[in-house]
N, C-alpha and C positions, 0 to 999 in steps of 0.2 A: 259562591256555593251556599246552600241554604242551613248547612250543618257544617260544624269543626273539623269532622273527621268521617269515615266510611261507617265506622262503628255505630257514632249517631245516629246515623244515617237509618240504618239498619234496624237499631232500636225503637226510634219513632215509627218508621213504616212498620215492624212489628205488632207497635201500639195499638195500632189502626186496625190491620189485618190479621193479628192472631195467629191460629193454627194455619192459617190459608195464607201465610206470608211464602210468596217468592222473592228471592231476592236477584238481583243482576249482578254478577261479579266481575265486571267488565269495566268498571270504571279506571283501574289501575291495572291491577295484576290480579288474575282470577284465582291462581292457586295460594297467595297470600291473602286474599280475601277470603278464601275457603278456612286458611289455618284460624285467621282472626275471628270468624262465626265459631270453627269450636271453641277457641278458647273462651270466645265471650258467653257460654250456657244457649245461645240462641239455638231453636232448634227449627229451621224453617220448613215448610212442607216440600219446597223445591228449591232449587237456583236455577239461573238461567244465563249462559254461557252465549255471547252476540259476536265475538269476534276471535282471532287465533287459529290456533291449530286444535278445532275441537277435539279432534281425536285425543290425543296427548292430554290435552289440558282437563279431557274429562274423565279419563283414567285416574290422572293425579288427584283431581278434587274428589273422586270416588272413593281412592285409597284414604285420603285425610278422614273424609266423611266415616269412613267404615271403621277406621281405628279409635275412631272418638265416640263409636256408638250409634251415629246418625244412619244407621243402615234403612231407613225408611226415609230419607231427603233423596226425591228424585232431582235427577239431573235433565234439564230441557237446553236445544239449541236455536238459536236464532240468527239472523244476519245474512245476507245475501245467499240464502239456501235455495236450490232446487231440486227437482227430482233426483238428478244426476249425483249432485253432492250427497242429497240424504242418503242414496243407494249404497255411496260409497262409505259413509259413517257408518249404516246398520251391518253391512258387509265386514267392517274393521271388527265388529263384535265392541265396540265404544258404548260405555251404561250410560249412552243417552237412552232417554225413554221416550220423549214426544221433541215436536219441532214446530217452531213458529215460521211460517213460510208468507212472504210478503210479495213484493214487488218484483223480485227476480224471476219468481214463477209465475206471476201474471205477465209479465212481457213475455217471456217465451212463450207460453201459451199463445197469446196474441199473436205473435210472428208464426207459428205454425200455423194458424187459421188463416192470416193473412196470404201466406205461401200456398196454401191449399185454395184458397179462394182464387190466389194469380194463376197458378198453374190449371186450375179449371176452365178460368178465362180465356186462357191460349189456346183451348181446343176449340175442334169447330163447333161443338154442341157447348153451348152457354148453361154451364152447370155450376150452381156454388154448391161447395161441401165444406162442411163444420166439422172439423173434430172435436168430441169432448174430452 
């Protein structure tokens, strides 16, 4: 590890990124990290949750932040998200305001496109259709 502990890493990151700092809370325990952040006096623009029960974790992190006056600190989520998981999180009312979407969504889209292409090729007409 480059830093002795998580707080030292957060402080160094905050020195570089200032008011635009977004901290990843998943290195060990995101709820403990949220408590540590509030106790430290740091005021991140946002935090990111990358794994675990994002709905439950985001609710607990929001509660901790609100209790300590960090009402403007946003919570974002990432990590193996696709449109189905995002819809589930949004429907739950979780206090997550943004999502980082990567490979899972891209793989799903490519599978759909390939299936559409394969289906079209099986028909008598050779039509390739791509879904957007």
